[in-house]
ZAMARGU-4260 file (C-alpha; in steps of 0.2 Angstrom, whole numbers, plus 5000, padded with zeros to 4 digits):
<rodrens>
0) 5000/5000/5000 | 5007/5017/4995 | 5009/5030/5009 | 4998/5046/5009 | 5012/5056/5002
5) 5025/5049/4991 | 5042/5057/4988 | 5040/5063/4970 | 5026/5070/4960 | 5027/5075/4941
10) 5046/5073/4940 | 5060/5060/4942 | 5071/5059/4957 | 5078/5077/4959 | 5095/5083/4957
15) 5103/5092/4972 | 5112/5103/4960 | 5106/5121/4959 | 5113/5130/4945 | 5106/5147/4950
20) 5111/5156/4966 | 5100/5161/4980 | 5091/5178/4978 | 5084/5178/4996 | 5078/5169/5011
25) 5060/5172/5018 | 5054/5166/5035 | 5036/5165/5039 | 5033/5162/5058 | 5014/5159/5056
30) 5000/5160/5044 | 4992/5175/5051 | 4998/5189/5062 | 4989/5189/5079 | 4987/5170/5080
35) 5002/5167/5090 | 5019/5161/5085 | 5033/5150/5091 | 5047/5162/5092 | 5061/5150/5095
40) 5059/5142/5079 | 5060/5158/5069 | 5075/5163/5079 | 5084/5147/5076 | 5081/5148/5057
45) 5087/5166/5056 | 5103/5161/5066 | 5106/5146/5054 | 5104/5157/5039 | 5115/5170/5045
50) 5129/5158/5048 | 5127/5148/5032 | 5123/5162/5019 | 5127/5179/5028 | 5126/5189/5012
55) 5110/5183/5005 | 5095/5195/5009 | 5083/5189/5022 | 5066/5194/5029 | 5052/5190/5040
60) 5036/5191/5030 | 5018/5186/5035 | 5000/5189/5031 | 4988/5197/5043 | 4971/5197/5035
65) 4957/5188/5026 | 4938/5189/5022 | 4936/5171/5030 | 4928/5178/5045 | 4915/5188/5037
70) 4911/5206/5034 | 4912/5212/5052 | 4930/5219/5050 | 4926/5230/5035 | 4908/5235/5040
75) 4912/5239/5058 | 4930/5244/5058 | 4934/5229/5070 | 4952/5221/5070 | 4953/5203/5066
80) 4962/5199/5083 | 4962/5209/5099 | 4975/5223/5100 | 4983/5213/5114 | 4986/5198/5102
85) 4995/5210/5089 | 5005/5218/5103 | 5011/5200/5109 | 5016/5194/5091 | 5024/5211/5086
90) 5034/5212/5102 | 5041/5195/5098 | 5044/5199/5079 | 5052/5216/5083 | 5064/5207/5095
95) 5069/5196/5080 | 5071/5212/5069 | 5083/5220/5082 | 5093/5204/5085 | 5095/5198/5067
100) 5094/5215/5058 | 5082/5209/5046 | 5066/5218/5039 | 5048/5213/5044 | 5034/5214/5031
105) 5016/5210/5034 | 5000/5214/5024 | 4982/5217/5027 | 4985/5225/5044 | 4971/5222/5057
110) 4963/5209/5046 | 4954/5220/5033 | 4969/5230/5028 | 4959/5247/5031 | 4969/5263/5032
115) 4963/5265/5051 | 4971/5248/5055 | 4987/5251/5046 | 4989/5266/5057 | 4984/5257/5073
120) 4997/5243/5070 | 5010/5256/5066 | 5006/5264/5083 | 5009/5247/5091 | 5026/5246/5083
125) 5030/5263/5089 | 5026/5258/5107 | 5036/5242/5106 | 5051/5252/5100 | 5050/5264/5114
130) 5049/5250/5127 | 5062/5239/5120 | 5078/5238/5131 | 5089/5234/5116 | 5081/5244/5103
135) 5087/5257/5090 | 5080/5269/5078 | 5069/5261/5065 | 5060/5266/5049 | 5042/5260/5046
140) 5033/5261/5030 | 5014/5260/5031 | 5006/5257/5014 | 4988/5262/5012 | 4975/5253/5001
145) 4959/5263/5004 | 4950/5269/4988 | 4938/5284/4986 | 4920/5281/4982 | 4919/5294/4968
150) 4933/5285/4959 | 4924/5268/4961 | 4908/5276/4954 | 4917/5283/4940 | 4924/5266/4935
155) 4907/5258/4937 | 4900/5271/4925 | 4913/5267/4913 | 4910/5248/4914 | 4927/5245/4921
160) 4920/5235/4936 | 4913/5217/4936 | 4909/5204/4950 | 4922/5193/4957 | 4914/5177/4951
165) 4897/5172/4944 | 4888/5172/4961 | 4893/5190/4964 | 4879/5202/4960 | 4882/5218/4949
170) 4888/5232/4959 | 4877/5248/4961 | 4880/5265/4966 | 4869/5261/4982 | 4882/5247/4986
175) 4896/5260/4985 | 4887/5273/4995 | 4882/5261/5009 | 4899/5253/5011 | 4908/5260/5027
180) 4925/5258/5019 | 4931/5250/5002 | 4949/5243/5000 | 4958/5236/4986 | 4969/5221/4986
185) 4986/5228/4981 | 4998/5219/4970 | 5017/5218/4973 | 5020/5235/4965 | 5017/5247/4980
190) 5028/5236/4991 | 5042/5237/4978 | 5040/5256/4976 | 5041/5259/4995 | 5057/5248/4996
195) 5065/5258/4981 | 5061/5274/4989 | 5067/5269/5006 | 5079/5255/5005 | 5084/5257/5023
200) 5067/5252/5029 | 5065/5241/5044 | 5046/5237/5044 | 5033/5238/5031 | 5015/5238/5037
205) 5004/5234/5022 | 4986/5238/5019 | 4974/5226/5011 | 4984/5215/4999 | 4984/5200/4988
210) 4992/5187/5001 | 5007/5184/4990 | 5011/5202/4987 | 5024/5206/5000 | 5033/5190/4996
215) 5034/5193/4978 | 5039/5211/4981 | 5054/5207/4992 | 5060/5193/4981 | 5058/5204/4965
220) 5066/5219/4973 | 5082/5209/4977 | 5081/5200/4960 | 5080/5217/4950 | 5090/5228/4962
225) 5085/5246/4965 | 5080/5250/4948 | 5063/5259/4946 | 5056/5244/4937 | 5040/5234/4938
230) 5041/5216/4943 | 5034/5211/4926 | 5051/5214/4919 | 5056/5197/4927 | 5046/5188/4914
235) 5032/5175/4915 | 5042/5160/4922 | 5052/5169/4935 | 5037/5179/4941 | 5027/5164/4941
240) 5039/5156/4953 | 5038/5171/4965 | 5019/5171/4965 | 5019/5152/4968 | 5031/5154/4982
245) 5020/5168/4990 | 5005/5158/4988 | 5013/5143/4998 | 5021/5154/5011 | 5007/5165/5016
250) 5000/5151/5026 | 5016/5147/5035 | 5018/5128/5038 | 5001/5123/5031 | 5010/5115/5016
255) 5019/5103/5027 | 5014/5086/5034 | 5009/5087/5047 | 5004/5105/5045 | 5013/5116/5057
260) 5015/5135/5061 | 5030/5142/5051 | 5040/5139/5035 | 5055/5146/5026 | 5057/5148/5007
265) 5073/5151/4997 | 5071/5159/4980 | 5084/5156/4966 | 5088/5167/4951 | 5079/5155/4939
270) 5063/5157/4948 | 5063/5140/4956 | 5062/5140/4975 | 5063/5128/4990 | 5051/5127/5004
275) 5054/5119/5021 | 5044/5119/5038 | 5052/5127/5053 | 5046/5113/5065 | 5060/5100/5064
280) 5046/5086/5066 | 5037/5091/5051 | 5042/5090/5033 | 5037/5096/5016 | 5034/5083/5003
285) 5029/5085/4985 | 5010/5081/4987 | 5008/5091/5002 | 5015/5106/4994 | 5006/5103/4977
290) 4990/5100/4987 | 4991/5117/4996 | 4988/5126/4979 | 4970/5119/4980 | 4967/5127/4997
295) 4953/5140/4998 | 4954/5143/4979 | 4941/5142/4966 | 4952/5130/4956 | 4969/5123/4958
300) 4978/5126/4942 | 4974/5145/4938 | 4974/5157/4952 | 4968/5174/4949 | 4977/5189/4957
305) 4981/5208/4954 | 4987/5210/4937 | 4986/5192/4930 | 4984/5174/4933 | 4996/5161/4941
310) 4997/5146/4930 | 5002/5130/4939 | 4997/5117/4925 | 5016/5113/4922 | 5022/5115/4940
315) 5034/5102/4947 | 5038/5097/4965 | 5055/5089/4969 | 5059/5081/4986 | 5077/5085/4991
320) 5088/5073/5000 | 5085/5080/5017 | 5067/5073/5015 | 5060/5089/5022 | 5063/5101/5008
325) 5053/5102/4992 | 5060/5112/4976 | 5046/5119/4965 | 5048/5124/4947 | 5037/5127/4931
330) 5025/5140/4937 | 5020/5154/4925 | 5012/5171/4928 | 5001/5177/4914 | 5001/5196/4915
335) 4986/5206/4909 | 4997/5221/4904 | 5009/5210/4894 | 4993/5203/4885 | 4988/5221/4881
340) 4974/5221/4894 | 4971/5232/4909 | 4978/5228/4926 | 4965/5223/4938 | 4963/5223/4957
345) 4949/5216/4968 | 4938/5228/4978 | 4931/5223/4995 | 4918/5233/5005 | 4904/5230/5018
350) 4889/5239/5024 | 4877/5239/5039 | 4859/5233/5037 | 4849/5233/5052 | 4853/5226/5070
355) 4854/5208/5076 | 4849/5200/5093 | 4849/5181/5098 | 4842/5169/5111 | 4848/5152/5113
360) 4845/5135/5122 | 4842/5117/5121 | 4828/5105/5118 | 4831/5088/5126 | 4815/5078/5125
365) 4815/5066/5111 | 4797/5068/5109 | 4800/5086/5104 | 4816/5085/5094 | 4808/5072/5083
370) 4796/5085/5077 | 4806/5101/5076 | 4800/5107/5059 | 4782/5108/5065 | 4788/5116/5082
375) 4798/5129/5072 | 4783/5134/5062 | 4773/5137/5078 | 4787/5148/5085 | 4788/5158/5069
380) 4769/5160/5069 | 4769/5166/5087 | 4783/5179/5084 | 4774/5185/5068 | 4757/5187/5078
385) 4765/5196/5092 | 4773/5209/5081 | 4760/5212/5068 | 4757/5230/5074 | 4776/5235/5071
390) 4778/5245/5055 | 4797/5241/5054 | 4805/5227/5043 | 4811/5212/5052 | 4817/5194/5049
395) 4818/5178/5060 | 4829/5163/5058 | 4830/5147/5069 | 4846/5137/5069 | 4847/5119/5075
400) 4862/5109/5080 | 4862/5092/5086 | 4854/5075/5085 | 4837/5078/5077 | 4841/5067/5061
405) 4845/5051/5071 | 4832/5037/5073 | 4833/5040/5091 | 4833/5059/5092 | 4843/5067/5106
410) 4848/5085/5112 | 4846/5099/5100 | 4854/5116/5102 | 4843/5130/5095 | 4848/5148/5091
415) 4834/5161/5088 | 4842/5174/5077 | 4833/5190/5074 | 4837/5204/5061 | 4827/5221/5062
420) 4827/5239/5057 | 4831/5243/5076 | 4840/5235/5090 | 4824/5237/5101 | 4814/5227/5088
425) 4827/5214/5086 | 4828/5210/5104 | 4809/5209/5106 | 4809/5196/5092 | 4823/5186/5100
430) 4814/5187/5117 | 4797/5182/5110 | 4805/5167/5100 | 4813/5161/5117 | 4796/5162/5126
435) 4788/5152/5112 | 4802/5139/5113 | 4799/5137/5132 | 4780/5136/5132 | 4773/5131/5115
440) 4763/5115/5116 | 4767/5099/5105 | 4760/5082/5103 | 4766/5070/5116 | 4771/5084/5128
445) 4774/5078/5146 | 4784/5092/5154 | 4771/5106/5154 | 4783/5117/5165 | 4794/5121/5150
450) 4802/5114/5135 | 4819/5124/5134 | 4835/5124/5144 | 4841/5142/5143 | 4849/5156/5153
455) 4868/5153/5152 | 4876/5166/5163 | 4859/5172/5167 | 4857/5180/5150 | 4841/5178/5141
460) 4845/5188/5125 | 4861/5194/5117 | 4861/5210/5108 | 4873/5208/5093 | 4873/5225/5087
465) 4874/5232/5069 | 4872/5218/5056 | 4887/5218/5044 | 4885/5212/5026 | 4897/5211/5011
470) 4892/5223/4997 | 4908/5225/4987 | 4918/5210/4980 | 4922/5216/4963 | 4936/5217/4951
475) 4941/5235/4944 | 4951/5239/4929 | 4965/5252/4932 | 4972/5265/4921 | 4991/5264/4916
480) 5002/5265/4932 | 4988/5266/4945 | 4994/5249/4952 | 5010/5257/4958 | 5013/5266/4975
485) 5019/5284/4979 | 5025/5293/4994 | 5013/5304/5002 | 5011/5311/5020 | 4994/5308/5026
490) 4987/5324/5034 | 4975/5315/5045 | 4988/5301/5051 | 4983/5295/5069 | 5002/5290/5072
495) 5009/5299/5087 | 5017/5316/5083 | 5034/5309/5089 | 5036/5300/5073 | 5046/5309/5060
500) 5039/5308/5042 | 5050/5309/5026 | 5047/5322/5013 | 5037/5317/4999 | 5027/5323/4983
505) 5009/5322/4980 | 5011/5321/4961 | 5006/5304/4955 | 4993/5295/4946 | 4994/5279/4957
510) 4981/5274/4969 | 4991/5267/4983 | 5001/5278/4995 | 5015/5275/5007 | 5025/5286/5020
515) 5041/5284/5029 | 5040/5286/5048 | 5056/5285/5060 | 5053/5280/5078 | 5066/5283/5091
520) 5068/5272/5107 | 5070/5287/5118 | 5052/5292/5115 | 5044/5283/5130 | 5026/5289/5126
525) 5014/5274/5129 | 5029/5262/5128 | 5027/5244/5129 | 5040/5237/5141 | 5050/5223/5133
530) 5067/5215/5134 | 5073/5208/5117 | 5086/5198/5126 | 5074/5190/5138 | 5061/5186/5125
535) 5074/5177/5115 | 5080/5166/5130 | 5074/5148/5128 | 5062/5142/5142 | 5073/5127/5144
540) 5087/5139/5149 | 5076/5146/5163 | 5072/5128/5170 | 5055/5128/5163 | 5047/5116/5151
545) 5055/5114/5133 | 5038/5109/5125 | 5032/5122/5113 | 5013/5124/5112 | 5006/5117/5096
550) 5023/5111/5090 | 5022/5095/5079 | 5027/5080/5089 | 5039/5067/5083 | 5025/5054/5085
555) 5015/5064/5072 | 5028/5063/5059 | 5029/5044/5062 | 5010/5042/5061 | 5005/5026/5052
560) 5003/5028/5033 | 4985/5029/5027 | 4978/5012/5022 | 4962/5006/5015 | 4950/5000/5028
565) 4945/4981/5028 | 4927/4987/5022 | 4926/5001/5009 | 4909/5009/5008 | 4910/5028/5006
570) 4922/5040/4998 | 4928/5045/5015 | 4935/5027/5017 | 4948/5030/5003 | 4953/5048/5006
575) 4965/5054/5020 | 4961/5072/5017 | 4943/5078/5012 | 4939/5096/5017 | 4929/5111/5013
580) 4933/5129/5014 | 4926/5146/5009 | 4935/5153/4993 | 4930/5171/4996 | 4913/5176/5003
585) 4903/5169/4989 | 4910/5152/4986 | 4913/5135/4995 | 4926/5124/4988 | 4930/5105/4991
590) 4947/5096/4991 | 4948/5077/4990 | 4966/5071/4991 | 4969/5052/4987 | 4983/5042/4995
595) 4991/5034/4980 | 4992/5036/4961 | 4982/5020/4958 | 4968/5026/4969 | 4968/5043/4961
600) 4968/5036/4943 | 4954/5023/4947 | 4943/5036/4953 | 4947/5049/4940 | 4944/5036/4926
605) 4928/5029/4933 | 4918/5045/4930 | 4911/5044/4948 | 4915/5062/4953 | 4906/5073/4941
610) 4897/5090/4940 | 4881/5081/4941 | 4886/5072/4957 | 4891/5088/4965 | 4875/5097/4960
615) 4865/5083/4967 | 4874/5082/4983 | 4872/5100/4986 | 4854/5102/4979 | 4858/5114/4965
620) 4857/5115/4946 | 4873/5109/4937 | 4875/5126/4929 | 4878/5133/4946 | 4893/5122/4949
625) 4908/5134/4947 | 4922/5121/4945 | 4924/5103/4945 | 4940/5093/4940 | 4956/5083/4944
630) 4973/5090/4948 | 4987/5077/4944 | 5001/5085/4953 | 4992/5082/4970 | 4982/5067/4966
635) 4967/5077/4970 | 4949/5081/4965 | 4942/5099/4967 | 4924/5106/4966 | 4918/5124/4969
640) 4900/5129/4971 | 4892/5145/4976 | 4887/5148/4994 | 4868/5146/4995 | 4855/5147/5007
645) 4837/5142/5005 | 4840/5139/4986 | 4847/5156/4983 | 4865/5163/4981 | 4871/5169/4998
650) 4886/5178/5005 | 4897/5174/5020 | 4892/5181/5036 | 4875/5188/5031 | 4859/5185/5041
655) 4856/5166/5043 | 4874/5161/5042 | 4879/5145/5051 | 4896/5141/5044 | 4906/5157/5039
660) 4922/5147/5036 | 4913/5134/5026 | 4924/5121/5034 | 4909/5109/5039 | 4901/5107/5022
665) 4911/5092/5016 | 4901/5079/5025 | 4889/5074/5011 | 4905/5070/5001 | 4912/5060/5015
670) 4897/5049/5016 | 4895/5047/4997 | 4893/5028/4994 | 4905/5020/4981 | 4899/5008/4967
675) 4904/4990/4969 | 4914/4989/4953 | 4924/5004/4958 | 4928/4996/4975 | 4934/4980/4967
680) 4946/4990/4955 | 4953/4999/4970 | 4956/4983/4979 | 4964/4974/4964 | 4977/4988/4962
685) 4981/4990/4980 | 4984/4971/4982 | 4997/4972/4968
</rodrens>
């Protein structure tokens, strides 16, 4: 039986010879700033790189944002993590910057990359510099991605804006007006322009960006030198390698097996690159790396981004002799500008529509949980009757989680979610729904004192506040040069006045601005007290536990290889990885990874997994399936569908949402029964 991951995919045994020299090393401690990181692993890797290749440029780069968690960040101006979490992570990262004299770059500050959150994290860095015992003067470059509504309306009128995918509705002027803020996903160009203008930078705090952008920019900058040039000059093949590297690295050690926190990439002059996890008990192998290109994307082979498409159809993945590093080649970047088309960027924006409140509790009587549909209708009817005099609009949704589908129904958790024109009405709706849950009669009722277990913490209803909704998720064409960045001092900057801003010019036709701020350690205003030396001392040296939280264990690496079970019945029986995930706010994507070439080819050639099968499983028309196909490099199948609710297109985080991440929607595929002839073919090949 073949293991889950084999050593080579799409190529023969690789040669260790690398004809091109290294352009740079990039270390990513974790897939998202604010999630916590294992500082020792990054410190050890930077120390090793400094000893082995002291003259090769190095950087710490990571992502900080996503739309995965819904529209709240954009609509309400809330950061993706608590400020204290960013202080914690940036304190550790700045200690590494001071110790190793390497730059730190991160993008999509605060989760949404809004201008306000760029400024807020710049302030955090200023406080850290002031409080560090072993600090120095540093230069910070904030880059802003917020766009003006008049500009977007102008492009809309000129037919230069379209939906980002088929489920996305057409943009309207009302959508633009109601969005509280609109950002654009920047490409690599603004980061490169900031580096060229200020090559002595220490930190770049990027606004909303395409996740690979800072990775591409750092590598392209060192490949091209300080010439005022676009990364496009590198050509399709080399630039393809940089985008592919960035796509893998922005998730840290997600591309390793087992998945871990951090990773390091080494980029070479010919566009190839190596990737290796920071955790010594994890490793990258060809199929784990190839499989990551499927992750949260509409399709695995063509990845759309600012200014073009990353084409992975000819990509190869080679295992190096250390059995932990994979070398990647063959990716291509298809530039829109090189093809005579307009550079495009993705716009993101969200609005507020009404207010939400909720009540919740549990039904435990099997006599009730076996007839929930009729009970829910009684609750809706009661709430409607009690609010028939209100002249405001409202909606009510009832969510159920638990064992109502089983032959012997068990406990079911119920959430009564109300959306209304005012908070007062929303709370009244949630309260009335809770009362109905407690006291509504039903056939077979014995416990006449009440049906509902409720009141956790003594709270009856939860006022959830303004209801955020995505309203802008569209692609906009740019005029020549607008994708670049230019230096401009923001007049309304919220950064403390102790920062020294560089001189700049406002004359530019670009959309994205940056500025240069210098922070001095002697400015102790609101300083965060840290000691870089203490922070970088191993816990084992202090006599404490050497175990690192969430580090991969040696036992995980030696986990038993995936084997077919004695009895094969469902698709889940033959797949070591079967997952679902949101691919942006409007799509859900499914990845199925097979454990061997034989199993993959048998399933692929059987015609079992089809567009029709996906549509049937998820109760939609075949025309609605966005993508359905196989990806040879990873022995994988992928399907992408629109996010739907009650038979209609829906958007992540909107009213009625139950799985904003989309990560629990794979179960219908897991339980899909295999035909007997397919099972027999699988057994025959594996026996050989």
